[in-house]
C-alpha positions as CSV (number, residue, x, y, z in Angstrom):
1,M,-87.5,145.5,15.2
2,T,-87.0,144.3,11.9
3,D,-85.5,146.7,8.9
4,Q,-89.1,146.8,7.1
5,A,-90.8,150.8,6.9
6,V,-93.0,150.6,10.4
7,D,-96.8,151.1,9.0
8,I,-98.4,153.2,11.3
9,G,-101.5,154.1,9.4
10,G,-104.1,151.2,10.8
11,A,-106.3,150.8,7.8
12,A,-104.4,153.1,5.4
13,A,-102.0,155.1,5.2
14,V,-102.3,158.8,5.7
15,T,-101.8,161.0,2.1
16,A,-103.4,164.4,3.4
17,T,-101.1,166.7,4.6
18,T,-101.6,167.4,8.6
19,P,-100.6,170.7,10.2
20,A,-98.3,170.0,12.7
21,A,-99.9,169.4,16.7
22,G,-100.6,172.7,18.0
23,S,-101.1,174.4,15.5
24,A,-103.8,175.9,13.6
25,H,-102.1,177.1,10.5
26,D,-101.4,174.1,7.4
27,W,-97.5,175.2,7.0
28,A,-97.7,173.7,3.3
29,T,-100.6,175.3,2.4
30,G,-100.6,178.5,4.1
31,E,-104.2,178.1,5.2
32,F,-105.1,179.6,8.8
33,F,-107.7,178.2,10.9
34,G,-109.6,180.9,13.4
35,R,-108.4,183.0,15.6
36,R,-109.4,186.1,13.1
37,R,-110.8,188.0,16.3
38,E,-107.8,187.9,18.0
39,L,-105.8,188.5,14.2
40,K,-107.3,191.9,14.5
41,E,-107.1,192.6,17.8
42,L,-103.2,191.6,18.3
43,R,-103.2,193.9,15.0
44,A,-105.2,197.1,16.5
45,D,-102.6,196.7,19.3
46,I,-99.6,197.8,17.3
47,A,-100.4,200.8,16.3
48,R,-103.0,201.6,19.8
49,T,-101.2,204.6,22.1
50,G,-99.4,203.2,25.2
51,L,-98.7,204.8,28.3
52,D,-95.8,206.1,27.8
53,T,-97.4,208.2,25.2
54,L,-100.0,209.2,27.2
55,T,-98.0,210.6,30.0
56,G,-96.1,212.9,27.6
57,R,-92.8,210.7,27.6
58,K,-91.2,209.3,24.2
59,V,-92.0,205.7,23.5
60,P,-88.4,204.3,24.6
61,R,-88.8,200.7,24.2
62,A,-90.2,198.1,21.5
63,R,-94.2,197.1,21.8
64,V,-94.8,194.1,23.3
65,L,-97.3,191.9,22.4
66,L,-98.3,188.5,24.3
67,I,-99.8,185.9,23.2
68,A,-100.9,183.7,26.1
69,G,-102.3,180.0,26.3
70,R,-101.5,176.4,27.4
71,P,-99.2,173.8,24.9
72,G,-101.2,173.1,21.9
73,S,-103.5,176.1,21.8
74,G,-102.0,177.6,18.8
75,R,-100.3,180.1,20.3
76,T,-96.6,179.8,18.0
77,A,-99.3,179.7,15.0
78,L,-101.1,182.3,15.6
79,A,-98.1,184.2,16.2
80,E,-96.2,183.4,13.2
81,E,-99.5,184.2,11.6
82,L,-99.3,187.6,13.1
83,A,-95.8,187.9,12.2
84,R,-96.8,186.8,8.2
85,S,-99.5,189.3,8.1
86,V,-97.7,192.7,9.1
87,A,-93.7,191.1,8.1
88,A,-93.9,194.2,5.0
89,D,-93.6,196.7,8.2
90,Y,-90.3,195.5,9.2
91,P,-88.1,195.9,6.6
92,D,-85.3,194.2,8.0
93,G,-86.9,191.1,8.7
94,A,-87.7,189.1,11.4
95,L,-85.9,186.7,14.1
96,R,-87.3,184.1,16.4
97,A,-86.1,182.6,19.1
98,R,-87.3,179.6,21.4
99,L,-86.6,180.6,25.1
100,T,-88.0,177.1,26.7
101,D,-86.4,173.9,25.6
102,P,-88.3,170.9,24.8
103,G,-87.4,169.3,28.1
104,G,-89.4,172.2,29.8
105,A,-86.1,174.3,31.1
106,P,-86.1,178.0,30.6
107,V,-82.9,178.5,27.6
108,P,-80.2,180.7,28.9
109,T,-80.6,184.5,28.1
110,E,-76.7,183.5,27.1
111,E,-77.8,181.1,24.4
112,T,-80.4,183.1,22.9
113,A,-78.9,186.2,22.7
114,R,-75.9,184.2,20.6
115,D,-78.3,182.5,18.6
116,L,-79.8,186.3,18.0
117,L,-77.1,187.5,17.2
118,G,-76.1,185.4,14.9
119,E,-79.3,185.5,12.7
120,L,-78.5,189.5,12.5
121,G,-74.5,188.1,10.7
122,I,-73.2,189.4,14.4
123,T,-70.2,187.0,16.6
124,G,-70.6,187.3,19.7
125,P,-67.1,187.5,21.7
126,P,-66.5,183.7,23.0
127,G,-67.5,183.3,27.1
128,A,-69.4,186.7,26.7
129,D,-71.8,187.0,29.9
130,A,-75.7,187.3,29.4
131,D,-75.5,190.8,29.6
132,T,-72.7,191.1,27.3
133,L,-74.8,189.6,25.0
134,A,-77.7,190.8,25.7
135,E,-76.7,194.1,25.4
136,M,-75.0,193.6,21.9
137,V,-78.9,192.2,20.6
138,R,-80.1,195.6,22.0
139,E,-77.8,197.4,20.4
140,A,-77.9,195.9,16.8
141,L,-81.8,196.2,16.9
142,A,-81.2,199.6,18.2
143,V,-80.7,200.6,14.2
144,R,-83.2,198.0,12.5
145,R,-86.9,197.5,12.4
146,V,-87.5,194.4,13.1
147,L,-89.9,191.7,14.1
148,L,-89.0,189.5,17.2
149,V,-90.6,186.4,17.8
150,L,-90.0,185.5,21.4
151,D,-91.7,181.7,22.1
152,D,-92.6,180.3,25.0
153,A,-91.1,182.5,27.5
154,A,-91.2,180.9,31.1
155,D,-90.9,184.6,32.8
156,A,-90.2,188.1,32.0
157,E,-86.7,187.9,32.9
158,Q,-85.7,185.9,29.9
159,V,-87.9,188.5,27.5
160,D,-86.5,191.5,29.4
161,P,-82.8,191.6,28.3
162,L,-83.7,191.1,24.5
163,L,-86.5,193.9,24.5
164,P,-85.0,196.6,21.7
165,D,-84.9,200.1,22.8
166,N,-86.8,201.0,19.1
167,P,-90.1,201.9,18.7
168,D,-90.0,201.1,15.6
169,C,-89.5,197.1,16.4
170,L,-92.0,194.8,17.7
171,V,-91.9,191.8,20.2
172,V,-94.6,189.2,20.1
173,A,-93.9,186.8,22.8
174,T,-96.2,183.8,23.4
175,S,-96.3,182.3,27.2
176,Q,-98.5,180.0,29.3
177,G,-99.4,183.0,31.7
178,P,-98.6,186.9,32.6
179,L,-95.0,188.2,31.6
180,T,-95.5,190.6,35.2
181,G,-92.7,193.3,35.4
182,I,-92.7,193.9,31.3
183,V,-94.0,197.4,31.4
184,D,-97.6,198.2,29.0
185,V,-97.3,194.6,27.6
186,R,-100.1,193.5,25.4
187,P,-101.9,190.6,26.7
188,C,-103.8,187.8,24.2
189,T,-105.5,184.8,26.0
190,L,-106.2,181.8,24.1
191,G,-108.8,179.4,25.0
192,G,-110.1,176.9,22.1
193,L,-111.2,177.3,18.8
194,D,-114.8,178.4,17.8
195,T,-116.9,175.2,16.5
196,A,-117.1,176.7,12.9
197,S,-113.6,176.9,12.7
198,A,-112.9,173.5,15.0
199,V,-114.9,171.8,12.5
200,A,-113.1,173.7,9.5
201,L,-109.9,172.1,11.1
202,L,-111.0,168.8,11.0
203,A,-112.4,168.8,7.7
204,H,-109.1,169.9,6.5
205,L,-107.3,167.0,7.6
206,T,-109.7,164.2,7.1
207,G,-111.8,165.8,4.5
208,K,-115.4,167.0,3.6
209,V,-117.7,163.8,3.1
210,R,-117.4,162.5,6.4
211,I,-118.0,166.4,8.0
212,T,-121.1,166.8,5.9
213,V,-122.2,163.4,6.7
214,D,-122.6,164.2,10.3
215,P,-121.9,167.8,11.0
216,T,-123.7,167.0,14.8
217,A,-121.0,164.4,15.2
218,A,-118.6,167.0,14.2
219,D,-119.6,169.5,16.0
220,T,-119.7,166.7,19.4
221,L,-115.7,166.0,18.6
222,A,-115.1,169.7,18.0
223,E,-116.0,170.1,22.1
224,E,-114.5,166.9,23.3
225,C,-111.6,168.5,22.1
226,G,-112.2,171.7,23.7
227,G,-111.2,173.2,20.6
228,Q,-107.9,172.8,21.1
229,P,-105.6,173.3,18.0
230,A,-103.4,170.3,19.0
231,A,-106.1,167.8,19.7
232,L,-107.8,168.4,17.0
233,V,-104.7,167.7,14.7
234,L,-103.5,164.1,16.7
235,V,-107.5,163.2,15.9
236,G,-107.8,164.6,12.7
237,G,-104.4,162.1,11.7
238,W,-106.0,159.6,13.2
239,L,-108.9,159.4,11.4
240,A,-107.2,160.3,8.3
241,A,-105.5,157.0,8.7
242,R,-108.5,155.2,8.9
243,P,-111.1,156.0,6.4
244,K,-113.9,153.6,7.1
245,S,-113.8,155.1,10.5
246,S,-116.6,157.8,11.6
247,V,-116.6,160.9,13.4
248,A,-118.5,159.2,15.7
249,D,-116.3,156.5,16.3
250,V,-113.3,158.3,17.2
251,T,-115.2,160.4,19.8
252,K,-116.2,157.0,21.2
253,H,-112.9,156.3,21.3
254,L,-112.1,159.5,23.2
255,R,-115.0,159.1,25.8
256,D,-114.2,155.3,26.4
257,L,-110.2,156.3,27.3
258,P,-109.9,155.8,31.1
259,E,-108.0,158.8,33.9
260,D,-104.8,158.9,32.2
261,P,-101.9,159.2,34.9
262,F,-100.6,161.7,32.7
263,Q,-103.1,164.5,33.6
264,A,-100.2,166.9,34.5
265,H,-98.1,167.4,31.5
266,G,-101.4,168.7,29.7
267,P,-104.3,170.1,29.1
268,A,-106.9,167.3,29.2
269,P,-107.9,167.4,25.6
270,L,-104.5,167.1,24.1
271,V,-103.1,164.1,26.7
272,R,-106.4,162.3,25.6
273,A,-105.9,162.7,22.1
274,F,-102.1,161.7,22.2
275,R,-102.9,158.3,24.3
276,L,-105.4,157.5,21.6
277,V,-102.7,158.3,18.7
278,H,-100.3,156.3,20.9
279,D,-101.5,153.6,22.0
280,S,-103.2,152.7,18.2
281,L,-99.8,152.8,16.9
282,P,-97.8,149.4,16.4
283,L,-95.8,148.2,19.0
284,P,-92.5,149.1,17.0
285,A,-93.7,152.6,16.0
286,A,-95.4,153.8,19.3
287,R,-91.8,152.7,20.8
288,I,-90.2,154.6,18.1
289,L,-92.6,157.6,19.0
290,R,-91.4,157.6,23.1
291,L,-87.8,157.5,22.3
292,L,-87.6,161.0,20.7
293,A,-88.3,162.2,23.8
294,L,-84.5,161.5,24.1
295,A,-83.6,163.7,21.1
296,P,-81.4,166.2,21.6
297,A,-83.5,169.8,21.4
298,G,-86.3,168.0,20.4
299,L,-84.7,167.9,17.1
300,A,-84.6,164.5,15.1
301,D,-83.2,162.9,12.1
302,A,-83.5,159.3,10.4
303,H,-80.1,158.8,11.8
304,T,-80.9,159.6,15.5
305,A,-84.2,157.8,15.1
306,S,-82.5,155.1,13.5
307,A,-80.4,154.9,16.6
308,L,-82.7,155.4,19.3
309,A,-85.0,152.2,18.1
310,G,-81.7,149.8,17.2
311,C,-83.7,149.9,13.2
312,S,-82.4,150.4,10.4
313,V,-82.2,154.4,9.0
314,S,-84.7,153.9,6.1
315,A,-87.3,152.2,8.0
316,A,-86.9,155.0,10.9
317,Q,-86.9,157.5,7.9
318,S,-90.3,156.0,6.4
319,T,-91.7,156.3,10.1
320,L,-90.5,159.5,10.8
321,D,-92.2,160.7,7.5
322,D,-95.0,159.0,9.0
323,F,-95.4,161.1,12.2
324,A,-95.0,164.3,10.5
325,V,-98.1,163.3,8.5
326,R,-99.7,162.5,11.3
327,G,-98.9,166.1,13.2
328,L,-97.1,164.3,15.9
329,L,-93.9,165.9,14.1
330,H,-92.9,169.1,12.5
331,P,-90.7,169.2,9.6
332,A,-87.9,171.3,10.2
333,G,-85.5,171.3,7.1
334,E,-84.2,168.0,6.9
335,Q,-84.8,167.4,10.4
336,Y,-88.1,166.9,12.1
337,Q,-89.4,168.5,15.4
338,V,-91.2,167.5,18.1
339,P,-93.6,170.0,19.2
340,G,-93.1,171.6,22.2
341,C,-96.7,170.7,23.8
342,L,-95.6,166.9,23.1
343,A,-92.4,167.0,24.6
344,P,-93.3,166.3,27.8
345,L,-95.8,163.5,27.2
346,L,-93.1,161.8,25.3
347,L,-90.7,162.1,28.4
348,A,-93.1,160.8,30.6
349,L,-94.3,157.7,28.0
350,T,-91.0,156.6,28.0
351,E,-90.3,157.4,31.8
352,S,-93.2,154.7,32.1
353,Q,-93.3,151.7,29.3
354,D,-89.8,151.5,28.7
355,R,-87.0,150.7,31.3
356,P,-84.2,152.6,32.4
357,S,-81.6,150.5,30.8
358,E,-83.4,150.5,27.8
359,R,-83.9,154.0,27.6
360,Q,-79.8,154.2,28.9
361,L,-79.0,152.1,25.9
362,A,-81.1,154.1,23.1
363,R,-79.3,157.3,25.0
364,A,-75.7,155.3,24.3
365,R,-76.5,154.2,20.5
366,M,-77.7,157.9,19.4
367,L,-74.4,159.5,21.2
368,E,-72.2,156.7,19.7
369,R,-73.9,157.7,15.9
370,T,-73.5,161.1,16.2
371,V,-69.8,160.6,16.9
372,R,-69.2,158.5,13.9
373,Q,-70.6,161.1,11.9
374,L,-68.9,163.7,13.3
375,Q,-65.1,161.9,12.2
376,S,-67.0,160.7,8.9
377,C,-67.5,164.9,8.5
378,R,-63.7,165.5,9.7
379,A,-62.2,163.0,8.0
380,V,-64.0,164.3,4.7
381,T,-61.4,167.6,4.7
382,E,-59.0,165.4,5.0
383,P,-56.2,165.4,2.1
384,E,-57.0,161.6,-0.1
385,G,-54.8,159.1,0.9
386,S,-54.6,160.4,4.6
387,P,-55.2,157.8,7.3
388,A,-58.6,159.6,8.2
389,R,-60.3,158.8,5.1
390,K,-59.2,155.6,4.6
391,K,-60.6,154.6,7.7
392,L,-63.7,156.5,6.1
393,A,-63.6,154.1,3.4
394,G,-64.3,151.7,6.3
395,L,-67.5,153.0,7.0
396,P,-71.5,152.3,6.0
397,R,-71.8,153.9,3.2
398,A,-74.8,156.1,5.4
399,L,-72.1,157.7,7.2
400,R,-70.2,159.3,4.7
401,F,-70.3,162.3,3.1
402,A,-69.8,162.6,-0.5
403,N,-67.4,166.0,-0.3
404,A,-66.6,168.5,2.2
405,P,-69.1,171.2,1.5
406,A,-72.0,168.1,1.8
407,A,-70.3,167.5,5.3
408,A,-69.7,171.2,5.9
409,A,-73.8,171.7,5.2
410,W,-74.5,169.0,7.3
411,L,-72.7,170.4,10.6
412,R,-74.3,173.7,9.8
413,A,-78.0,172.4,9.6
414,R,-77.5,169.6,12.5
415,Q,-75.2,172.5,14.8
416,P,-78.0,173.0,17.1
417,A,-78.6,169.2,17.7
418,L,-75.0,168.5,18.0
419,L,-74.4,171.4,20.7
420,A,-77.5,169.9,22.4
421,A,-76.3,166.5,22.4
422,A,-72.9,167.5,24.1
423,R,-74.7,169.3,26.8
424,T,-77.3,167.0,27.3
425,A,-74.5,164.3,27.6
426,V,-72.1,165.7,29.6
427,G,-75.6,166.7,32.1
428,D,-76.6,163.3,32.3
429,G,-73.3,162.5,34.0
430,E,-73.8,158.6,33.0
431,L,-72.5,158.2,29.6
432,D,-69.6,160.6,30.9
433,T,-66.6,158.5,28.1
434,L,-69.1,158.8,25.6
435,A,-69.8,162.1,26.6
436,R,-66.1,163.4,26.0
437,R,-65.5,161.4,22.7
438,L,-68.9,163.5,21.5
439,V,-67.2,167.0,22.6
440,A,-64.1,165.8,21.2
441,A,-65.4,164.8,17.8
442,L,-67.9,167.7,17.5
443,V,-64.4,169.9,18.3
444,R,-62.4,168.6,15.6
445,A,-65.5,168.4,13.3
446,L,-66.0,172.5,13.6
447,V,-62.2,173.4,13.7
448,A,-62.0,171.3,10.4
449,H,-65.0,173.1,8.6
450,R,-64.9,176.5,10.1
451,G,-61.7,177.5,12.1
452,T,-61.0,177.7,15.2
453,E,-61.5,181.6,15.3
454,D,-64.8,181.7,13.5
455,A,-65.6,178.7,15.7
456,A,-64.6,180.0,18.8
457,P,-68.0,181.2,20.2
458,E,-69.0,177.1,20.0
459,L,-65.3,176.1,21.0
460,Y,-65.5,177.8,24.2
461,G,-69.1,176.7,25.6
462,L,-67.8,172.7,24.7
463,H,-64.4,173.2,26.2
464,R,-66.4,174.2,29.3
465,L,-68.0,170.6,29.2
466,V,-64.8,168.7,28.5
467,L,-64.0,171.1,32.5
468,D,-67.2,169.5,33.7
469,V,-66.7,166.3,32.7
470,A,-63.2,166.3,33.9
471,E,-63.5,167.9,37.3
472,R,-66.0,165.6,38.4
473,R,-64.4,162.4,37.2
474,D,-61.3,164.0,38.9
475,L,-59.3,163.8,35.4
476,H,-56.4,166.0,36.1
477,R,-55.0,165.9,32.5
478,E,-58.2,166.5,30.5
479,K,-59.0,169.3,33.1
480,A,-55.7,171.2,32.4
481,A,-56.4,170.8,28.6
482,A,-59.8,172.2,28.8
483,L,-58.2,175.6,31.3
484,L,-55.8,176.4,28.8
485,N,-58.1,176.2,25.8
486,L,-60.4,178.1,27.8
487,A,-57.5,180.8,29.0
488,D,-56.8,180.9,25.7
489,L,-60.2,182.2,24.4
490,D,-60.6,184.8,27.1
491,A,-57.0,186.0,26.3
492,R,-57.9,186.6,23.1
493,T,-61.3,188.3,24.0
494,G,-59.1,191.0,26.4
495,R,-60.3,189.2,29.4
496,T,-56.7,188.9,30.8
497,R,-57.3,188.3,34.5
498,E,-59.6,185.7,34.0
499,A,-57.3,183.7,31.2
500,L,-54.3,184.2,33.9
501,T,-56.6,182.7,36.9
502,R,-57.3,179.8,34.5
503,Y,-53.6,179.6,33.0
504,R,-52.7,179.1,36.9
505,A,-55.7,176.5,37.6
506,A,-53.9,174.8,34.5
507,L,-50.8,174.7,36.3
508,D,-52.0,173.2,39.2
509,A,-53.8,170.4,37.1
510,G,-51.1,169.5,35.3
511,R,-48.7,169.3,37.7
512,T,-51.5,167.1,39.4
513,A,-51.7,164.9,37.0
514,R,-47.7,164.7,35.9
515,D,-48.4,165.9,32.8
516,P,-45.1,167.9,31.3
517,Y,-46.6,169.4,28.4
518,A,-49.6,170.7,30.4
519,T,-47.0,172.0,32.7
520,V,-44.8,173.8,30.9
521,R,-47.1,174.9,28.7
522,A,-49.5,176.8,31.5
523,M,-46.1,178.3,32.2
524,E,-45.4,179.8,29.2
525,S,-48.8,181.1,29.2
526,V,-49.1,182.7,32.4
527,G,-45.6,184.5,31.5
528,G,-47.6,185.8,27.9
529,T,-50.4,186.9,30.0
530,Y,-48.4,189.0,32.5
531,Q,-46.4,190.1,29.5
532,E,-49.7,191.6,28.0
533,M,-50.4,193.2,31.7
534,G,-47.1,194.9,31.1
535,D,-45.5,193.3,33.8
536,Y,-42.1,192.5,32.4
537,P,-40.7,191.3,35.6
538,R,-43.4,188.6,36.5
539,A,-43.2,187.4,32.6
540,A,-39.5,187.4,32.2
541,D,-40.0,185.2,35.8
542,W,-42.7,182.5,34.2
543,Y,-40.6,182.5,31.0
544,G,-37.4,181.5,32.4
545,R,-39.0,178.3,34.7
546,A,-40.5,177.3,31.2
547,L,-37.2,177.8,29.5
548,A,-36.0,175.6,32.5
549,Q,-38.5,172.9,31.6
550,R,-37.8,173.1,27.8
551,L,-34.3,172.5,28.0
552,A,-34.2,170.0,30.8
553,R,-36.1,167.9,28.3
554,G,-34.2,168.7,25.2
555,E,-36.7,170.7,23.5
556,H,-34.2,173.1,21.6
557,E,-36.8,174.8,18.9
558,D,-39.3,175.6,21.9
559,G,-35.7,176.7,24.3
560,A,-35.1,179.0,21.1
561,R,-38.5,180.4,20.9
562,L,-38.7,180.9,24.3
563,Y,-35.3,182.5,24.4
564,G,-36.8,185.3,22.3
565,R,-39.2,185.6,24.6
566,L,-37.4,186.3,27.4
567,G,-35.4,188.6,25.0
568,A,-38.6,190.7,24.1
569,V,-39.8,191.3,27.9
570,H,-36.7,192.4,28.6
571,T,-36.6,194.7,25.7
572,Y,-40.0,196.0,26.9
573,A,-38.3,196.6,30.8
574,G,-35.4,198.5,29.5
575,R,-33.1,195.6,30.9
576,Y,-30.6,195.5,27.5
577,G,-28.3,193.6,28.6
578,D,-30.5,191.0,29.9
579,A,-32.4,191.1,26.1
580,L,-28.8,190.6,24.1
581,R,-28.2,187.8,26.4
582,D,-31.0,186.3,25.1
583,W,-31.9,187.6,21.9
584,R,-28.5,185.7,21.1
585,A,-29.0,182.6,22.6
586,A,-32.0,183.1,20.5
587,A,-30.1,183.7,17.2
588,A,-27.5,180.6,18.2
589,G,-29.9,178.0,18.5
590,L,-32.0,178.7,15.5
591,R,-29.0,178.4,13.3
592,R,-27.5,175.0,15.1
593,L,-31.9,173.9,13.9
594,G,-31.0,174.8,10.5
595,D,-33.8,178.1,10.7
596,L,-32.1,180.3,8.6
597,P,-35.4,182.6,8.5
598,G,-36.0,182.1,12.2
599,H,-31.3,183.2,13.0
600,A,-31.8,186.5,10.5
601,R,-35.1,187.7,12.6
602,A,-33.2,186.8,16.0
603,L,-29.8,188.7,14.7
604,S,-32.6,192.3,13.4
605,E,-33.9,191.7,17.3
606,M,-30.0,191.8,18.6
607,A,-29.9,195.3,16.0
608,R,-32.3,196.7,17.6
609,V,-31.9,196.5,21.0
610,Q,-28.0,197.3,20.3
611,E,-29.5,200.5,19.0
612,Y,-31.6,200.9,21.8
613,A,-28.9,200.8,24.1
614,G,-27.0,203.6,22.7
615,H,-24.6,201.2,20.2
616,P,-25.9,202.5,16.9
617,E,-21.9,201.1,14.7
618,E,-22.9,197.4,16.2
619,S,-26.8,198.0,15.4
620,L,-25.7,198.3,12.2
621,R,-22.9,195.2,12.1
622,T,-25.5,193.1,13.2
623,C,-28.1,194.1,10.6
624,Q,-26.1,193.7,7.8
625,E,-25.5,190.0,9.0
626,A,-29.2,189.5,9.4
627,V,-29.5,190.8,5.5
628,E,-26.9,188.5,4.2
629,W,-28.9,185.4,6.3
630,A,-32.1,186.7,5.3
631,R,-30.5,186.7,1.3
632,Q,-29.2,183.0,2.2
633,A,-33.1,182.0,3.3
634,G,-34.1,183.5,0.2
635,E,-36.4,185.9,2.7
636,V,-37.4,188.8,0.6
637,R,-40.1,190.0,2.8
638,L,-37.7,190.0,5.8
639,Q,-34.3,191.8,3.4
640,A,-36.4,194.8,2.4
641,A,-37.4,195.6,5.9
642,L,-33.9,194.9,7.1
643,R,-32.5,197.4,4.6
644,L,-35.2,199.9,6.1
645,R,-33.5,199.8,9.3
646,L,-30.1,199.9,8.1
647,A,-31.4,203.2,6.1
648,D,-32.9,204.6,9.3
649,T,-29.5,204.0,11.1
650,L,-27.4,205.6,8.3
651,D,-29.4,208.2,8.6
652,R,-29.0,209.0,12.5
653,L,-25.2,208.1,11.8
654,G,-24.7,210.5,9.0
655,D,-24.7,208.9,5.7
656,P,-28.1,209.6,4.0
657,T,-26.4,208.6,0.5
658,A,-25.8,204.4,1.7
659,A,-28.9,205.4,3.4
660,R,-30.5,206.2,-0.2
661,L,-29.0,203.4,-1.4
662,H,-30.5,200.5,1.1
663,R,-34.1,202.0,0.4
664,S,-33.3,202.4,-3.4
665,A,-32.5,198.0,-2.6
666,A,-35.5,197.8,0.0
667,E,-37.7,199.1,-2.8
668,R,-36.7,197.2,-5.5
669,L,-37.1,194.0,-3.5
670,M,-41.0,195.2,-2.7
671,E,-41.3,195.8,-6.5
672,E,-44.6,193.3,-6.1
673,E,-46.2,194.7,-3.8
674,V,-45.6,192.4,-1.1
675,P,-46.3,193.8,2.7
676,A,-43.1,193.8,3.6
677,Y,-42.0,192.4,7.1
678,E,-42.2,195.7,9.1
679,I,-38.9,196.3,11.7
680,R,-38.3,199.9,12.7
681,S,-35.9,201.6,14.3
682,A,-35.5,203.0,17.8
683,S,-37.0,206.6,16.3
684,A,-40.6,204.4,16.9
685,R,-40.2,203.0,20.9
686,G,-43.1,204.0,22.6
């Protein structure tokens, strides 16, 4: 394909604004076509008495309205028009979620709930299950008056967990059929538009002249399209691109189309209209359109289309713009969304007309482009002159970001598509090397722009993807790393038992891979988990194993840290002799390493243990030594905290005058009102 923009307009470029396929609503002008009776009935249903009220019981949940219809019937557009018309009654706003992905698979409740929480400004715990997240959604909506639009529900099981326990909320769901199992659901079944509305939509798309000069042909065309908004939009776009063609011409073209092999993928009028448009496109444009079936989450921008088709970014952008004008794509910010009614048709077409090797190559190009964009997104956060910034300078201009805020905005806007790309790449199983690179690049970009804590929910899902690939490919080193990352997130969110199981699995994987880092890291983490659980003997055992490994490899800094962890668990267990031995070893190791603040802190912990053991005079001497080392290290906050410790100890030894002097000194050190490094005495135990 050349780098020239692909002209898909036929005899003339399309200049009219066209609604997206499946819509009877022009999003640019706000004009809505038809469905007035359905809208009136839906609004009346909101206030209509329900079954619970008739039986004398209080309404326990939000009212549920169902808009049922086949893909392309305009059910989503009707739901949005209803939401717009009643928005003033729901001051806390509207929430939206799509419950079926472009490939036709139901979206997991966990994912939907997490997205809804995100819209509410609430972060769901990393790794939380569907029940926990759905409960959080219900709790959040219980104190709000919101409108919840759930689009393209596959069944009642997707909708029911999200229903607010609040009669002041309204839920509008769209689906192909009934949602059996939801009590008192209000169904509104859509057929085709009435003839007058269908003709009005055609006139809006093509201009009124051609409709006015041949009204009978317009009525016939509306009937040929079955009144389906999606079919009418596609046919209207075809006519708008061909000002010399008449309404009768397109009707004849539709009737002359042979029987379509893709009839099972949508209503017959929609399938015929789509084939008419697709087959009339130049071959390069038709190929780009088909390959958009591979776009993650049905979202595409110029880079996605360029990589899929192997054309220039400018050519891809021009083609996408033309597709949007024709109603083949729906604008979504800086991206385009493949309409849900067209996604299965595009997939069926690319599987029939493009060789598997071509589709695989297109996926590989798209993933490689995405990896490079993510690397650029992360690199722009690095300091000037760093290796990452130097590498960034060598990338094409189209892949570079002007600054970190621009990269962060891109990452935020593209996150749904990026996460979908990672899931699809891992699930495909044929491009595991690229999938691993993509996940790694996405993790680094999220951490660089949002930080580990803020991005934890997304990171949890990405680490699970890494684990899937590692288990499939017997990559034990990567399996150990993924398990350690997942266990860390489990531990932070209080799932201690799950964390312990994963740490032990990581230890096994690290040993199989002969990875000393993963092995000792897992040992130490198992010890930390037992410490969190209050099982101090096991914690000390695992810390001891990790310490032996560290010392055997000459890792003295980590060894000193582990001596400190051992001292802490022995202290908690009341084994003060062992605790003193370990803290003394930690202090000596830190002094040899030149870590004076660490040395002072280790001495302060020794003083604490000595006081716990009933040796206040020894504790006093050790604490005074710690103060001197803290002074040499320039640790003002630590000096202040240690002087408070000294004051407490002196009070117990019967020297209140000296205690007051140390407290006064501590107050002077804290004059800048910097929070002190708090070290309490034995009186604070328990």
